[in-house]
Short mmCIF file of the C-alpha atoms (twelve columns), coordinates in Angstrom:
data_MODEL
# 
_entry.id   MODEL 
# 
loop_
_atom_site.group_PDB 
_atom_site.id 
_atom_site.type_symbol 
_atom_site.label_atom_id 
_atom_site.label_alt_id 
_atom_site.label_comp_id 
_atom_site.label_asym_id 
_atom_site.label_seq_id 
_atom_site.Cartn_x 
_atom_site.Cartn_y 
_atom_site.Cartn_z 
_atom_site.pdbx_PDB_model_num 
ATOM 1   C CA . MET A 1   -5.747  -6.565 23.997 1 
ATOM 2   C CA . GLY A 2   -6.776  -8.866 21.231 1 
ATOM 3   C CA . SER A 3   -5.368  -8.050 17.814 1 
ATOM 4   C CA . ALA A 4   -1.740  -8.533 16.816 1 
ATOM 5   C CA . ARG A 5   -1.504  -4.787 16.339 1 
ATOM 6   C CA . GLU A 6   -2.670  -4.132 19.895 1 
ATOM 7   C CA . GLN A 7   -0.175  -6.678 21.248 1 
ATOM 8   C CA . ASP A 8   2.542   -4.414 19.827 1 
ATOM 9   C CA . ILE A 9   1.493   -1.677 22.274 1 
ATOM 10  C CA . LYS A 10  3.422   -1.658 25.537 1 
ATOM 11  C CA . HIS A 11  1.427   1.012  27.336 1 
ATOM 12  C CA . ILE A 12  -1.591  3.206  26.528 1 
ATOM 13  C CA . LEU A 13  -0.567  6.775  27.305 1 
ATOM 14  C CA . LEU A 14  -3.831  8.510  26.355 1 
ATOM 15  C CA . THR A 15  -7.187  6.786  25.955 1 
ATOM 16  C CA . GLU A 16  -9.704  7.508  23.227 1 
ATOM 17  C CA . GLN A 17  -11.923 9.202  25.854 1 
ATOM 18  C CA . GLN A 18  -9.095  11.415 27.170 1 
ATOM 19  C CA . ILE A 19  -8.335  12.537 23.602 1 
ATOM 20  C CA . SER A 20  -12.004 13.266 22.878 1 
ATOM 21  C CA . ASP A 21  -12.429 15.233 26.110 1 
ATOM 22  C CA . LYS A 22  -9.311  17.291 25.397 1 
ATOM 23  C CA . LEU A 23  -10.527 18.034 21.853 1 
ATOM 24  C CA . ASP A 24  -13.831 19.294 23.311 1 
ATOM 25  C CA . GLU A 25  -11.812 21.635 25.535 1 
ATOM 26  C CA . LEU A 26  -9.553  22.851 22.698 1 
ATOM 27  C CA . ALA A 27  -12.544 23.373 20.372 1 
ATOM 28  C CA . ALA A 28  -14.275 25.496 23.006 1 
ATOM 29  C CA . GLN A 29  -11.151 27.674 23.346 1 
ATOM 30  C CA . ILE A 30  -10.800 28.020 19.577 1 
ATOM 31  C CA . ASP A 31  -14.503 28.840 19.197 1 
ATOM 32  C CA . ALA A 32  -14.178 31.574 21.830 1 
ATOM 33  C CA . ASP A 33  -11.083 33.039 20.154 1 
ATOM 34  C CA . TYR A 34  -12.315 32.855 16.557 1 
ATOM 35  C CA . ALA A 35  -16.093 33.224 16.996 1 
ATOM 36  C CA . ASP A 36  -17.779 34.191 13.727 1 
ATOM 37  C CA . ARG A 37  -14.479 34.455 11.838 1 
ATOM 38  C CA . ASP A 38  -13.336 32.419 8.886  1 
ATOM 39  C CA . VAL A 39  -10.368 30.257 9.796  1 
ATOM 40  C CA . LEU A 40  -8.232  28.141 7.502  1 
ATOM 41  C CA . LEU A 41  -7.191  24.954 9.257  1 
ATOM 42  C CA . VAL A 42  -3.852  23.794 7.859  1 
ATOM 43  C CA . GLY A 43  -2.987  20.168 8.485  1 
ATOM 44  C CA . VAL A 44  0.415   18.644 7.991  1 
ATOM 45  C CA . LEU A 45  0.182   15.247 6.332  1 
ATOM 46  C CA . LYS A 46  -0.039  12.501 7.278  1 
ATOM 47  C CA . GLY A 47  -0.073  12.607 11.064 1 
ATOM 48  C CA . ALA A 48  -2.555  15.454 11.545 1 
ATOM 49  C CA . VAL A 49  -5.412  13.731 9.692  1 
ATOM 50  C CA . MET A 50  -7.134  12.338 12.811 1 
ATOM 51  C CA . VAL A 51  -6.735  15.506 14.901 1 
ATOM 52  C CA . MET A 52  -7.906  17.701 12.017 1 
ATOM 53  C CA . ALA A 53  -11.018 15.597 11.368 1 
ATOM 54  C CA . ASP A 54  -12.065 15.334 15.003 1 
ATOM 55  C CA . LEU A 55  -11.210 18.912 15.998 1 
ATOM 56  C CA . SER A 56  -12.986 20.445 13.009 1 
ATOM 57  C CA . ARG A 57  -16.189 18.511 13.795 1 
ATOM 58  C CA . LYS A 58  -16.160 19.808 17.383 1 
ATOM 59  C CA . LEU A 59  -15.934 23.493 16.375 1 
ATOM 60  C CA . LYS A 60  -19.412 24.987 16.760 1 
ATOM 61  C CA . HIS A 61  -18.965 28.744 16.191 1 
ATOM 62  C CA . THR A 62  -15.922 28.993 13.948 1 
ATOM 63  C CA . ARG A 63  -16.341 28.941 10.181 1 
ATOM 64  C CA . THR A 64  -13.556 26.752 8.872  1 
ATOM 65  C CA . SER A 65  -12.088 25.532 5.664  1 
ATOM 66  C CA . MET A 66  -9.246  23.015 5.427  1 
ATOM 67  C CA . ASP A 67  -6.073  22.714 3.463  1 
ATOM 68  C CA . TRP A 68  -3.144  20.334 3.654  1 
ATOM 69  C CA . MET A 69  0.616   20.453 3.339  1 
ATOM 70  C CA . ALA A 70  3.126   17.653 3.129  1 
ATOM 71  C CA . VAL A 71  6.673   18.455 4.132  1 
ATOM 72  C CA . SER A 72  9.842   16.466 4.474  1 
ATOM 73  C CA . SER A 73  12.567  17.415 6.900  1 
ATOM 74  C CA . TYR A 74  16.053  16.174 6.364  1 
ATOM 75  C CA . GLY A 75  18.318  14.806 9.016  1 
ATOM 76  C CA . SER A 76  19.926  11.594 10.165 1 
ATOM 77  C CA . GLY A 77  17.354  8.859  10.708 1 
ATOM 78  C CA . THR A 78  14.684  10.015 13.128 1 
ATOM 79  C CA . LYS A 79  16.416  13.309 13.979 1 
ATOM 80  C CA . SER A 80  15.126  16.421 12.234 1 
ATOM 81  C CA . SER A 81  17.611  18.980 10.996 1 
ATOM 82  C CA . GLY A 82  15.058  21.718 10.406 1 
ATOM 83  C CA . VAL A 83  15.885  21.709 6.683  1 
ATOM 84  C CA . VAL A 84  12.473  21.357 5.118  1 
ATOM 85  C CA . ARG A 85  11.225  20.606 1.635  1 
ATOM 86  C CA . ILE A 86  7.574   21.108 0.638  1 
ATOM 87  C CA . LEU A 87  6.192   17.960 -0.999 1 
ATOM 88  C CA . LYS A 88  2.616   19.269 -1.291 1 
ATOM 89  C CA . ASP A 89  1.889   22.953 -0.872 1 
ATOM 90  C CA . LEU A 90  -1.384  24.581 0.104  1 
ATOM 91  C CA . ASP A 91  -3.990  25.217 -2.571 1 
ATOM 92  C CA . ALA A 92  -5.358  28.287 -0.768 1 
ATOM 93  C CA . ASP A 93  -4.102  31.860 -1.020 1 
ATOM 94  C CA . LEU A 94  -3.252  32.902 2.544  1 
ATOM 95  C CA . THR A 95  -3.369  36.680 2.050  1 
ATOM 96  C CA . GLY A 96  -5.428  38.207 4.851  1 
ATOM 97  C CA . ARG A 97  -6.502  34.800 6.200  1 
ATOM 98  C CA . HIS A 98  -6.624  33.613 9.810  1 
ATOM 99  C CA . VAL A 99  -4.575  30.409 9.788  1 
ATOM 100 C CA . LEU A 100 -4.587  27.689 12.424 1 
ATOM 101 C CA . ILE A 101 -1.940  25.012 11.913 1 
ATOM 102 C CA . VAL A 102 -3.201  21.688 13.272 1 
ATOM 103 C CA . GLU A 103 -0.475  19.267 14.378 1 
ATOM 104 C CA . ASP A 104 -0.531  15.776 15.825 1 
ATOM 105 C CA . ILE A 105 2.749   16.132 17.724 1 
ATOM 106 C CA . ILE A 106 5.543   18.619 18.297 1 
ATOM 107 C CA . ASP A 107 8.905   17.258 19.292 1 
ATOM 108 C CA . SER A 108 12.001  19.197 18.171 1 
ATOM 109 C CA . GLY A 109 9.841   22.079 16.894 1 
ATOM 110 C CA . LEU A 110 12.274  22.658 14.014 1 
ATOM 111 C CA . THR A 111 9.892   21.783 11.181 1 
ATOM 112 C CA . LEU A 112 6.988   23.640 12.805 1 
ATOM 113 C CA . SER A 113 9.138   26.741 13.348 1 
ATOM 114 C CA . TRP A 114 10.065  26.695 9.646  1 
ATOM 115 C CA . LEU A 115 6.422   26.178 8.661  1 
ATOM 116 C CA . ILE A 116 5.185   29.130 10.737 1 
ATOM 117 C CA . SER A 117 7.793   31.420 9.148  1 
ATOM 118 C CA . ASN A 118 6.942   30.180 5.673  1 
ATOM 119 C CA . LEU A 119 3.181   30.677 6.092  1 
ATOM 120 C CA . ARG A 120 3.594   34.036 7.880  1 
ATOM 121 C CA . SER A 121 5.562   35.314 4.858  1 
ATOM 122 C CA . ARG A 122 2.471   34.719 2.687  1 
ATOM 123 C CA . GLY A 123 0.572   37.675 4.162  1 
ATOM 124 C CA . VAL A 124 -1.648  35.967 6.735  1 
ATOM 125 C CA . ALA A 125 -3.840  38.073 9.028  1 
ATOM 126 C CA . SER A 126 -2.924  35.788 11.930 1 
ATOM 127 C CA . ILE A 127 -1.290  32.430 12.517 1 
ATOM 128 C CA . GLU A 128 -1.594  30.113 15.515 1 
ATOM 129 C CA . VAL A 129 -0.877  26.457 16.252 1 
ATOM 130 C CA . ALA A 130 -3.026  23.713 17.770 1 
ATOM 131 C CA . ALA A 131 -1.215  20.483 18.669 1 
ATOM 132 C CA . MET A 132 -2.631  17.368 20.261 1 
ATOM 133 C CA . LEU A 133 0.739   16.341 21.745 1 
ATOM 134 C CA . ARG A 134 3.965   18.083 22.684 1 
ATOM 135 C CA . LYS A 135 7.248   16.654 23.963 1 
ATOM 136 C CA . PRO A 136 8.779   19.537 25.948 1 
ATOM 137 C CA . ASP A 137 11.976  17.560 26.654 1 
ATOM 138 C CA . ALA A 138 12.646  17.105 22.927 1 
ATOM 139 C CA . ALA A 139 12.367  20.798 22.010 1 
ATOM 140 C CA . LYS A 140 15.312  22.223 20.070 1 
ATOM 141 C CA . VAL A 141 13.632  25.541 19.364 1 
ATOM 142 C CA . GLU A 142 10.959  27.536 21.194 1 
ATOM 143 C CA . VAL A 143 7.669   27.531 19.271 1 
ATOM 144 C CA . ASP A 144 4.652   29.517 20.417 1 
ATOM 145 C CA . VAL A 145 1.797   27.000 20.521 1 
ATOM 146 C CA . LYS A 146 -1.516  28.517 21.585 1 
ATOM 147 C CA . TYR A 147 -3.577  25.323 21.890 1 
ATOM 148 C CA . ILE A 148 -1.924  22.231 23.411 1 
ATOM 149 C CA . GLY A 149 -3.647  18.977 24.181 1 
ATOM 150 C CA . PHE A 150 -1.112  17.062 26.261 1 
ATOM 151 C CA . ASP A 151 2.544   17.344 27.187 1 
ATOM 152 C CA . ILE A 152 4.051   13.858 27.052 1 
ATOM 153 C CA . PRO A 153 7.422   12.300 27.903 1 
ATOM 154 C CA . ASN A 154 10.104  12.099 25.237 1 
ATOM 155 C CA . GLU A 155 9.200   8.558  24.158 1 
ATOM 156 C CA . PHE A 156 8.252   7.160  20.778 1 
ATOM 157 C CA . VAL A 157 4.459   7.026  20.558 1 
ATOM 158 C CA . VAL A 158 1.991   5.700  18.000 1 
ATOM 159 C CA . GLY A 159 -1.732  5.872  17.394 1 
ATOM 160 C CA . TYR A 160 -4.205  8.639  16.644 1 
ATOM 161 C CA . GLY A 161 -2.353  9.589  13.450 1 
ATOM 162 C CA . LEU A 162 1.161   8.758  14.644 1 
ATOM 163 C CA . ASP A 163 2.906   5.900  12.927 1 
ATOM 164 C CA . TYR A 164 5.834   3.544  13.048 1 
ATOM 165 C CA . ALA A 165 6.737   2.423  9.515  1 
ATOM 166 C CA . GLU A 166 3.288   3.637  8.339  1 
ATOM 167 C CA . GLN A 167 1.521   1.314  10.820 1 
ATOM 168 C CA . TYR A 168 -0.618  2.066  13.915 1 
ATOM 169 C CA . ARG A 169 -1.973  5.457  12.716 1 
ATOM 170 C CA . SER A 170 -5.586  4.312  12.982 1 
ATOM 171 C CA . LEU A 171 -5.441  3.250  16.638 1 
ATOM 172 C CA . PRO A 172 -7.990  5.399  18.527 1 
ATOM 173 C CA . TYR A 173 -5.561  5.991  21.427 1 
ATOM 174 C CA . VAL A 174 -1.903  6.987  21.877 1 
ATOM 175 C CA . GLY A 175 0.482   4.362  23.165 1 
ATOM 176 C CA . THR A 176 4.118   3.372  23.355 1 
ATOM 177 C CA . LEU A 177 5.437   0.529  21.216 1 
ATOM 178 C CA . ALA A 178 6.656   -2.711 22.719 1 
ATOM 179 C CA . PRO A 179 10.421  -3.142 22.169 1 
ATOM 180 C CA . HIS A 180 9.958   -6.323 20.101 1 
ATOM 181 C CA . VAL A 181 8.446   -4.180 17.315 1 
ATOM 182 C CA . TYR A 182 11.417  -1.910 16.663 1 
ATOM 183 C CA . GLU A 183 14.236  -4.118 17.989 1 
ATOM 184 C CA . GLY A 184 13.203  -7.211 16.066 1 
# 
């Protein structure tokens, strides 16, 4: 590991190749399920940017368009309360649309649960979720996620869209931070 940024990584949990292979697998499943249908991919900013870009390029038989939401959930520090405020809403009308929410990571599930309810109330034809990562041990609410990349331990991870203080998002892999980063 050469760069200062890479020296901040304690352990690589998922390599760039593992992520790419899993996205191939998820794209094949999505293509089979949505073949020849129009699907609106909904990304949640900012974390889902990498997953959305890579997944959408791997879809071969699904006609897709993209839209983005930014939401803020309130709670103490890093803990989500499930109380959500929309900072940027979708531009698209969802009436009669097949919607696939694309997420980088699901931990408590509280924000995602709120988001599914909110989008479902807009008259969608269908709504499903694709998430690159899920932390089953952090779940506070049961969320039905149709497409899951990897279940990971309940640790703080960065890379591939995930940040710590807006840093590390552009790493091509997912790793855990070295303690000196957040303790110092």
